[in-house]
N, C-alpha and C positions, 0 to 999 in steps of 0.2 A: 679157236677164239670163242669166248663165252657169249651166248646170245643175251641181248638186253630185252626188257619187257616190250619195248617198241619193235624190236626185230621180230619177236615171236608174234606180236599182234598182227603184223602185216605178212607173216610167213616168209620173211626175208632173213637170210644170213649172209653177211659179207665174208667172202673168201678171197684173199689176196694170194694168187698162185704165181710163182716166179720160176723160170727155167734157170737152174743153178749154173749151167754152163755159160749162159748169157750173163748172169750176175757176175761170175768170175772175170769174164772178159771185160765187161763194162767197168767193173770196180778197178781193174788194173789200169784201164785208160784214165779213169778219174784220178787215181793215185798219181799218175804221170802228170796230169794237168795241174794238180795242186803243187807238185814239185816244180814244174816249169815256171809257174807264176811267182815263185819265190817263197812259198809257204812250206811249213814242215808238216808232212802228213802223219808224223808220229806225235805231234802235239795233241794234248789230251782231247781238245774239242774236235779234232779232225781225224782221230784214229778210226772211227766207224763211218766217217763221211763217204768214202768211196763206195761202200756197200749200200749205204742209205741212198746215195745218188743213183746208183745202178738200179735199185729197185724202183725208185721214183721214175727214172727214164723208161724202164720197162712198162710201168703203168701208163705213162703218158703216151706210149706208142702201142698200146694194146689193140688199137684198131686194125693193125696188120693181121691179127688173129681172128678177126670177125668178118663174116660174109654178109654185107648189107642186104643183098638180094634174098638170101635165105631168111634173114630177119623178117622181111616183109611177107614172104611166102608162108611163114609160120602162123599168120593170123589174118587170112583173107576170108571175107564173108560176102555172100550174095546179098545185095540190098539195092532196091530200086529207089535210090536217092540221087538227085541230080543238081543239088545246090552246092555251093562252095563249103568245103571242110577246111578249117584253118587251125593249125597248131602254131601259136606264136610265142615269142620270148623264150625260145629254146636256148639255153646257155651253151656257148661255144668256148672250148678251151683247146687251142692247137699250138703247134710250133711252126714258125716260118722256116721253110727249108733253106733259106739263104743265110740266116745267121743263127739258127737254132734258138731263137728267142720267141717267147709266147706272143700270140695274138688272141684276144678274147672279146666276146661280144654276144650277140643274139642272132638266132636264125628264125625266120618266119616262113612257114611252109603251108601251102594251100593246094588243094586239088579238087576237081569236080569229078565225082565217081561216074563210072560207066558200067553199072551193073554189079560192081563189087566195091566194098570198103575194106580198110585195113584197121586193125586194132590201134587205137590212138597212141598207145605207148610205144608202138613200133617206129613211129616217125622220129621221135627224139633219139631212139636207139640207132637208127640209120644215120642221123646227123652225127652222133657221137662216134660211130664206127669209122666214118670218113675223117672226122676232125682229129681223132687220136692217131694221127700219122704226121709225117713231115709234109707240110701243105703250103699251097698258095690259096688265098681266099677266093680268087677267081675259079681255080680248079675245084675247090670244095663246093662252091655254089653249083657248078655244072654237074659234078658227080651226084649230088643229092637229087637234082632235077632228073638226070638220066635214069637213076635207079627207080624213082617213083614212076616215071613214064614207061619204063620197060616192064615192070612187074604189074602195075595196076592197069596199064593201058587206059588212063582216064581221059575225060574230055579235055582236060588241061591241067598243067602243073605250074605253080608259081613258087619261087624261092627267092627270098631277100635275106642277105646277111649284112649286119652292121658290126664292125669290129674295130678295136684299137690295137695297134701293132707296137709292141715294145721296141722293135728295131727302129721305129720312128721316134718314139718318146724317150728312150733311154740312151740312144746313140745317134750318130749321124746328125740329122737336122734338129733333133731334140724338141719336137713339138708335142706337148703333152695332151693337148685337147683335140687333136685331129681324129676323125672317124672315117673309116673307109666303108663304102656301101657298094655291094655287088648284087646283081639280080639276074634271074633266068626265068623265062616264061615259055610255055608251049601251048598249043591248041587254042582254046577259047581265050586264055589270058593274053596270048600273043596277038590274036586276030581281032579281038573285041575290046575296044577301049573302055566300054562301060563295065565289062567283067573285070578287067584289070583295075579299074578305079574302085570297084566294090571291094576287091581284095585289099587294096591300099587303105581303104576306109576301115576295114575290119581289123587290120593289124595296128592301126593307129588309135582305134576306139578303146576307151576304158570302160568295159561293160561289167567288170566285176568289182 
């Protein structure tokens, strides 16, 4: 894939890597699904759809190939900073494990360092590593919290996720405007109401 000027400016090159064996298996399954619903997989617009869908699904599930703990360990730095660090509005794209339909929204993650900090880009990467799997929002929230608590051993961790679930808006009860919020807190965020309130204020404030 040819690099664009923007890619080269930031030293980034996108590489989509797919396991051919998985592509073949998934494509065969999508071919069957198209047939079962009454469509013709040989129709012009659908001839390449099984392979495209297989690649898309592999990308959506690439979190299974990532180790969130190693992502954090890759960028730990000693630093004597003991105030709240917040990375908010982290985009979430995941698939609900009950219906294989997307849920999407934002994660807000905060922690209070205890002698070491992590490179800020690693927190969204951890969120993505867990989100790009078959998920429940509740489990996703807990996994992010547990990972940061285990690797950073901070004074406290706070995670809040707000998401819309297409299994609610597209099917079933069909409520398009409902939002599900989940939260997890450890340490100072759990024990100290003022600390928790400061975190809530920071994720709600528009400082930029």
